[in-house]
N, C-alpha and C positions, 0 to 999 in steps of 0.2 A: 587630764582626767585620766585617773588609775584606768588601768587593763588589766583586766580576772582572765587568768588562764590557768587548766588544770595541771598543766605541766610543762617547766620552763628547763631547756635544757643549755645549757652555759656553756661554750666553747666547739668547737669544729673537731677536725678530725678523725680518725678511726673510730675513737671512742664516741665521741657527739654521734656524728653521721649517721651510727650502728644503733645508736641508742635512738634516733629521730625513726629512723628505719622500722624499729620493733616497737617504738610507743606507737605510732601512725598503725600500725598494721593491727595495733589493739584499740585505738578510736578513742585514742588522749588527746587529739587535737594540739600535738608540742608544739610547740613555739622555740625555735634554735637559734640564739645569738652568736653569730661565727668569731667575732673575737677579733684583737689584732692580725691575727692571721689566719685567714680564713684559710681549711685544708690543714693548719695546724703545720706542724716543722715536716712531715714528707713532704710538703712545697717548696721544701729547698733539696730536694733528693733526686738525682735524676733518674737513678734505672733501679727499679724495686724488683728483685726475683725472687725473694721469699716469701711472698703471700698468696695461699693457696688458691687455686682459679687462674691463673696466668701463666702459663708455662713457656712462654716466652719475654716473658719478662712485660712490666707495664713501669713509665716513669711517674714519681711519686704525684705531680699534680693531675696526671689523666685518671689515676687511682683516687686520687679527693675528690675530682671532678664524676665520676663513676659512682662510687658513695652518696655524694649527695644528689645526682640524677633519681639513685633509687627511692632515697628520702621525701624528694618533691613528689615523686608518683605516688605517693603512697599517702599525699598529702599533708606532709612536715610541713610550715610555714616558718622558711628558714632566711633570717634577717643580718642583715650587717649591722654592728654595735657592740660597744663594750659597754661591761658591766659598771660602774662608776660608784655605788654606794649597793650596800646591803642591810635586811633588817633581819634577822630568822630566829625574833625574842616569841614569834607567835605566828601561829598561821591564821589567815595566808601568810607564807614567805612575801619580804618588799624586796625589790628589785630594781634599781635605778640605772637605768641607758644612760651612756653619755650625758650626763647631771643632768638629765629633763624627765623622759617618761620612767615612772615605776609602774614597774609589772608586779600583780599581786597573784603569787603563783600556789598550790596545793601543794604539789611535788617540785621538787629538783633534782635535776639533775647535772651534778658538778662533773665536766671533761675542757679544765682550761690546759692541760696538759703541762710539761715542762720545760724548760731552756737552757740548753748547753751552755754552758759556761767556755769560753772563748778568754785567750790569753790578753785580745785586745788590739793584735798586730792589723795593719789596712792588709796585707797577705792574706789574712784567715777571709775575706770576703774577696778580695781579687780573685783567689782560686775554689771558691766555694763550689761544689758540687765538680770539681777538675782536679782532685788530686786532696780536698783540705775533707775531711769528714768526723764527726761526735761519735759514731756508731762502730764498730770493728764487725758488731755480728748482720750490720746490715751491708756494710761495704766491701768488706775482707774480700767477700770472691774476687773481686775484681783487682786486686791484688797476688795472683796465683803465682809461688815463684818469683817473685819480686821483692823489690828491695822497702821499707815501710822504717816509717818511726811513731812512737807513742810521745806524748806529753803528760807525766803524773808521776806520783810515787805513793798513790794509796791502792788500796784494794784492786780499784774499779781499772786502775793502769795496768795492773799486773796481772789484771785476769783478761783485760783486752791486749797485752803483750802473748800472755798464754795462746789465747786461740787465734792469732794472728800469727804464731810460729809456725802453726798444723798448717797453715797456707802458703804464708808466704817464702822466698829464701832466707831473709834476714829480715830483724828486727831489729831495731835501736829504739832503749827506751829512755827519752828525756829524762831525769832526778833532779828540780831543781838544788835540792839538798845532799847533804854528804850520806844519804842513807834513804832507806825505802821505810814510809808508813804502812805499809802492808803488813796483813796478818804474818804470823811467822810462815804458814804454810805458805801462803803467796810467796813471800820473800824465796823460800827453796824453790819455790816450783820454777821462776823466772830467771834466779842466777846458777841451776842447774840445767838448764836448757841450750842446749849449743847455739841453737839459730838467734837466742837473744842477747844482744849487748848492751849492756846498763852503762848509760854514760852520765854519772854521778856528777853534780855541781856544773850541768848546763843549762844555760839558756837559749832560748831561740831570740834572734834577734831579727830573722824575717827567712822568708819563700824565695827560692828561684825556681826559674824553670819560664818556655815560651808557651802560653795559653797554658799549660798543664805543669805542676809541681812536679820539678826535676831533684829538687835539695835544700838543702834545712842551713841556711848561717847562725851558727851556736855562737855563745863565749864561754868560756869555762873558767871558774875563779872568780866572777865579777867584781871588779875592785879591789881585786890580794895584787900582790908585787911579779904573782906570775901569770897574772889574767893572761890568756890565751885566744884568739878566734879559731873558730872549727867550721870546719864546711864537710858536712856528709851530705853523699848522692843517696836519693830515697824518691820512690815514686808516688807515696802517698803520705800522708803526716794526720793522724788520728788525735783529737783531742779526749783526755781521759781524766780531766779535772774536775769534774761534777756536774750537777745540774740543778737546777733551782727552779722547783714546782712553783706552778703560777697558781697560789693559792692564799698571797696575800692577804686578799679583801674580805675573805670569809674566817679569817683565824679569832676573830674577837666571837665567833660563834661555834666555829666547826674545830672539834680535836685535829693536831696534827705529831710528826713527830720534830724530833729536836732539829731536823734539815726544812720541815716544811711540808714535808709528803702526808696528803689526809689520813687522817688513820678511820679504818674501816674494820667494822666486826669480821675476825678472819674467815675467809670462805663465801663470803655477800661483799657488795657495795656500801652496805649499810653504816653510815656516819652515826655520830652519839647525839645527832638531831633527829627525831621519827620523820621520814618523809623527805628526808634528803641524800643524795646516794652520790656516791663520786665514783667516776669510771677512767679508765686510761694513766697514762703517766703522772697527772696529778697526786693518786695514791697509790703508785707503783715506783717504789725505787730499787727492784731488784731485776724487770725485764725487760724491761723499755721499748716491746715492737709493737707494730702496726697489728699484729694478730692477735695477742693477749690485749689489747687496745680496746679493740670489735669484740672480742668478749665478755669484757667488763662492760663493754656497753648495751648490749644484750641485757646479760644479769643486770643491770639499773634498770633498763625501761619495762622488765619483767615484776622489778620488785615495784617498780612506782607505781605499774598498775595493780597490783597485790592491794598495797596502801590504800590505792585511790577508790577500791571495789571493798573492803575492808570497812573504811570509812564511809563506804555511803558517799563518795563525793564524784 
């Protein structure tokens, strides 16, 4: 039997939980499905020091638990489950959970986030939260006056390297190709920074260290006659090879950009479908911060309330 709800929130994390807080206080009786990773990407982060209201810092899991408790306090119905199918062709919108239950929703807030791309090395898992990061803005502070490495050759990698150069003593930019794919201005920025050393034609073989990252094993010019093994000593290893927005299941209905980020009307969380809103990293190719995600979660809930009110639902 189908379940009918006024407001369905898909995905947790700062955007989803904030949307649940605002939607609950607006008496929308929201139902939130947490997805595969309850709490989102922040649950894999150790210390969070840049979220307002926590002057001493807080761990990612604790922050997410606080947001979840606040949503529950106001009456949000938070459930564990994965969206397995969608039919957004007409209202009420139909969303299938775990291949079984169908939710009929008058309005939907998509806050499924984005997944950082990794190299696929076992060491990335081994040192997760202990020197490996996919967010320089989030974790760079912990490497003040230390040595770090950034992997990637595009704008994101160049931006992360430039950001870290303001904090760390030394930044290695590990680039697989013989050139940077970054825009000209970003190339110039990293090439002229005395703290950044670009290692062209280098690939990561693995990480070393006792409990925390202490170094990176590399191979230079793999497969060439002058192939060479290289080791550099670093305290932090940052992935900057992009993110994959978790939007695939909505693509038959919702407009996305070429990467997969959900397109919204500028300045709003509104998608191309009336009554369906996107919040957080799934619609944010630029900032990817907990606080900006929370802000768009707030916007989405307010817009959902306005939509339901205007429709008399």
